[in-house]
DRENDO-1510 file (C-alpha; in Angstrom, 1 decimal, always signed):
<recs>
REC; n; res; u; v; w
REC; 1; MET; +17.4; +27.7; -41.7 .
REC; 2; ARG; +16.3; +25.4; -38.8 .
REC; 3; GLY; +17.4; +22.3; -40.7 .
REC; 4; VAL; +20.9; +24.0; -41.2 .
REC; 5; MET; +21.1; +24.7; -37.4 .
REC; 6; ARG; +20.1; +21.2; -36.7 .
REC; 7; SER; +23.1; +19.7; -38.3 .
REC; 8; HIS; +24.8; +21.0; -35.1 .
REC; 9; MET; +22.8; +18.5; -32.9 .
REC; 10; ARG; +24.6; +15.3; -32.4 .
REC; 11; GLN; +23.1; +11.7; -32.6 .
REC; 12; ARG; +23.8; +10.1; -29.3 .
REC; 13; ASN; +23.5; +6.2; -28.4 .
REC; 14; SER; +20.7; +6.3; -25.9 .
REC; 15; TRP; +21.4; +2.8; -24.7 .
REC; 16; LEU; +25.0; +3.5; -24.3 .
REC; 17; PHE; +24.2; +6.4; -22.0 .
REC; 18; PHE; +21.5; +4.8; -20.3 .
REC; 19; ALA; +23.8; +1.8; -19.4 .
REC; 20; LEU; +26.4; +4.4; -18.2 .
REC; 21; THR; +23.8; +6.2; -16.0 .
REC; 22; LEU; +22.7; +2.8; -14.5 .
REC; 23; LEU; +26.4; +1.8; -13.9 .
REC; 24; THR; +27.1; +4.8; -12.1 .
REC; 25; ALA; +24.0; +4.7; -9.9 .
REC; 26; GLY; +22.6; +7.9; -11.7 .
REC; 27; LEU; +25.7; +10.0; -11.6 .
REC; 28; PHE; +26.0; +10.2; -15.3 .
REC; 29; GLY; +22.3; +11.3; -15.5 .
REC; 30; PRO; +23.1; +15.1; -15.0 .
REC; 31; ILE; +26.0; +14.9; -17.5 .
REC; 32; TRP; +23.7; +13.3; -20.2 .
REC; 33; ILE; +20.9; +16.0; -19.4 .
REC; 34; TYR; +23.7; +18.8; -19.9 .
REC; 35; LEU; +24.7; +17.2; -23.2 .
REC; 36; MET; +21.2; +17.1; -24.4 .
REC; 37; ASN; +20.6; +20.7; -23.5 .
REC; 38; ARG; +24.0; +21.9; -24.9 .
REC; 39; ASP; +23.0; +20.2; -28.3 .
REC; 40; ILE; +19.7; +22.2; -28.1 .
REC; 41; GLN; +21.4; +25.3; -27.4 .
REC; 42; LYS; +23.5; +25.2; -30.5 .
REC; 43; VAL; +20.1; +25.2; -32.4 .
REC; 44; ASP; +18.3; +27.5; -30.1 .
REC; 45; PRO; +20.5; +29.7; -27.7 .
REC; 46; ARG; +17.3; +30.9; -25.9 .
REC; 47; GLN; +16.7; +27.2; -24.6 .
REC; 48; PHE; +17.7; +26.8; -21.1 .
REC; 49; PRO; +19.5; +30.1; -20.3 .
REC; 50; ASN; +22.4; +30.0; -18.1 .
REC; 51; LEU; +23.0; +26.2; -18.7 .
REC; 52; ASP; +27.0; +26.4; -18.4 .
REC; 53; ARG; +26.9; +28.6; -15.2 .
REC; 54; ILE; +24.4; +26.3; -13.5 .
REC; 55; ALA; +26.5; +23.2; -14.6 .
REC; 56; ILE; +29.5; +25.0; -13.1 .
REC; 57; VAL; +27.8; +25.4; -9.8 .
REC; 58; ALA; +26.4; +22.0; -9.7 .
REC; 59; LEU; +29.8; +20.5; -10.6 .
REC; 60; ILE; +31.5; +21.8; -7.4 .
REC; 61; TYR; +28.9; +20.0; -5.3 .
REC; 62; PRO; +31.1; +16.7; -5.0 .
REC; 63; LEU; +34.1; +18.7; -4.2 .
REC; 64; LEU; +32.3; +20.8; -1.4 .
REC; 65; LEU; +31.1; +17.6; +0.2 .
REC; 66; GLY; +34.9; +16.5; +0.3 .
REC; 67; ALA; +35.9; +19.8; +1.7 .
REC; 68; HIS; +33.3; +19.7; +4.3 .
REC; 69; SER; +34.1; +16.1; +5.3 .
REC; 70; TYR; +37.8; +17.1; +5.6 .
REC; 71; ALA; +37.0; +20.3; +7.5 .
REC; 72; THR; +34.7; +18.5; +10.0 .
REC; 73; ALA; +37.4; +15.7; +10.6 .
REC; 74; GLU; +40.0; +18.2; +11.1 .
REC; 75; GLY; +38.0; +20.3; +13.6 .
REC; 76; VAL; +37.9; +23.5; +11.6 .
REC; 77; SER; +35.9; +26.4; +13.0 .
REC; 78; LEU; +32.2; +26.5; +13.2 .
REC; 79; PRO; +31.7; +29.5; +10.9 .
REC; 80; VAL; +33.8; +27.8; +8.3 .
REC; 81; ILE; +31.7; +24.6; +8.4 .
REC; 82; ILE; +28.5; +26.7; +8.3 .
REC; 83; ALA; +29.8; +28.7; +5.4 .
REC; 84; LEU; +30.6; +25.6; +3.6 .
REC; 85; ARG; +26.9; +23.9; +4.3 .
REC; 86; ALA; +25.6; +27.1; +2.7 .
REC; 87; VAL; +27.6; +26.6; -0.4 .
REC; 88; ILE; +26.8; +23.0; -0.4 .
REC; 89; VAL; +23.0; +23.7; -0.5 .
REC; 90; MET; +23.4; +26.2; -3.0 .
REC; 91; SER; +25.5; +23.9; -5.3 .
REC; 92; TRP; +22.9; +20.8; -4.7 .
REC; 93; LEU; +20.1; +23.1; -5.6 .
REC; 94; ALA; +21.9; +23.9; -8.8 .
REC; 95; LEU; +22.3; +20.2; -9.5 .
REC; 96; LEU; +18.8; +19.6; -8.8 .
REC; 97; TRP; +17.9; +22.5; -11.3 .
REC; 98; LEU; +20.1; +21.2; -13.9 .
REC; 99; PHE; +18.9; +17.8; -13.8 .
REC; 100; PHE; +15.0; +18.1; -13.2 .
REC; 101; GLY; +14.8; +21.5; -15.3 .
REC; 102; GLY; +16.9; +20.1; -17.9 .
REC; 103; ILE; +14.7; +17.3; -18.4 .
REC; 104; VAL; +11.6; +19.5; -18.7 .
REC; 105; ALA; +13.7; +21.9; -21.1 .
REC; 106; VAL; +14.5; +19.0; -23.4 .
REC; 107; ALA; +11.0; +17.7; -23.2 .
REC; 108; ARG; +9.5; +21.1; -24.2 .
REC; 109; TYR; +11.9; +21.4; -27.0 .
REC; 110; VAL; +11.2; +17.9; -28.6 .
REC; 111; ARG; +7.7; +18.2; -27.9 .
REC; 112; ARG; +7.6; +21.1; -30.6 .
REC; 113; GLU; +7.7; +18.4; -33.3 .
REC; 114; VAL; +7.6; +14.9; -31.6 .
REC; 115; GLU; +4.7; +13.5; -29.6 .
REC; 116; VAL; +6.2; +12.9; -26.1 .
REC; 117; PRO; +4.4; +12.6; -22.6 .
REC; 118; GLY; +3.9; +15.6; -20.6 .
REC; 119; ASP; +6.5; +17.3; -18.1 .
REC; 120; ILE; +5.0; +15.3; -15.0 .
REC; 121; ALA; +5.2; +12.2; -16.7 .
REC; 122; PHE; +8.9; +12.6; -17.7 .
REC; 123; LEU; +9.7; +13.5; -14.2 .
REC; 124; LEU; +7.9; +10.5; -12.7 .
REC; 125; LEU; +9.6; +8.4; -15.3 .
REC; 126; THR; +12.9; +9.6; -14.2 .
REC; 127; PHE; +12.2; +8.2; -10.7 .
REC; 128; VAL; +11.9; +4.8; -12.2 .
REC; 129; LEU; +15.3; +3.9; -13.1 .
REC; 130; PHE; +16.0; +7.2; -15.3 .
REC; 131; VAL; +13.7; +5.7; -18.0 .
REC; 132; SER; +12.8; +9.3; -19.2 .
REC; 133; LEU; +16.3; +9.9; -20.5 .
REC; 134; PRO; +16.4; +7.4; -23.1 .
REC; 135; ILE; +13.1; +8.5; -24.3 .
REC; 136; LEU; +14.4; +12.2; -24.5 .
REC; 137; GLN; +17.5; +11.1; -26.3 .
REC; 138; ARG; +15.6; +9.0; -28.9 .
REC; 139; SER; +13.2; +12.0; -29.5 .
REC; 140; LEU; +16.0; +14.3; -29.8 .
REC; 141; ASN; +18.0; +12.0; -32.1 .
REC; 142; ALA; +14.8; +12.0; -34.2 .
REC; 143; LEU; +15.1; +15.8; -34.8 .
REC; 144; ALA; +18.7; +15.6; -35.5 .
REC; 145; PRO; +20.0; +14.8; -39.0 .
REC; 146; SER; +20.9; +11.2; -39.5 .
REC; 147; ASP; +24.6; +12.1; -40.7 .
REC; 148; THR; +26.0; +14.8; -38.2 .
REC; 149; ARG; +29.2; +15.0; -39.6 .
REC; 150; THR; +30.3; +18.5; -41.1 .
REC; 151; GLU; +31.5; +18.8; -44.8 .
REC; 152; SER; +34.9; +19.2; -43.7 .
REC; 153; THR; +35.0; +15.9; -41.7 .
REC; 154; ARG; +33.5; +13.9; -44.5 .
REC; 155; ARG; +35.8; +11.5; -46.2 .
REC; 156; VAL; +36.2; +12.0; -49.9 .
REC; 157; VAL; +36.3; +8.9; -51.9 .
REC; 158; PRO; +37.6; +9.1; -55.4 .
REC; 159; ASP; +35.4; +7.1; -58.1 .
REC; 160; ALA; +37.2; +3.9; -59.1 .
</recs>
C-alpha cells in the first residue's frame, strides 16, 4: 500500500528550487518547505497536521506588514496599530513554525528510510544558505517513484 501511495509524491528539481530560494533571498524557502510537506501529507495525512491552516496564516504576514506601514503613515489610531502588530506577530510565528517545523517534519519522515543528519544539524544547515533544503528534497525524491505520472497522463504510443 505504501508504494501505491508514494506514487502521489512528486519528483522536484532540488537545484532549480535551491536557485529560486537563493535568488529570492530566501523568500521561496517556506514555499518549498510547504510543497515538500504537502507531498508527504498525500502519503501520510498525519504528517504535519494543520499544514494548510498554518500556511494561510503565514501567507498574510507580508500583507499585514503593508497594512501596518500604510496605517502608520496615515496616522491611524493607536488601538488599530496595536491590533495590527498583534496579528503580525501571530502570522510571523506561524511563518517560523511553517519553515522550521516543516524542515523537522520532512527530516523525520525521510529519516524512516534514508539516512540523513539529525534535526539540529538540518536547522543549522538552514542558516548556511539554506543547504538543508536541497538535501531534504533529494532525500524525498529518493523515496518517490522515478515516474510520477499517473496512468491517465501517460502517453500511449502504438507499436510500429
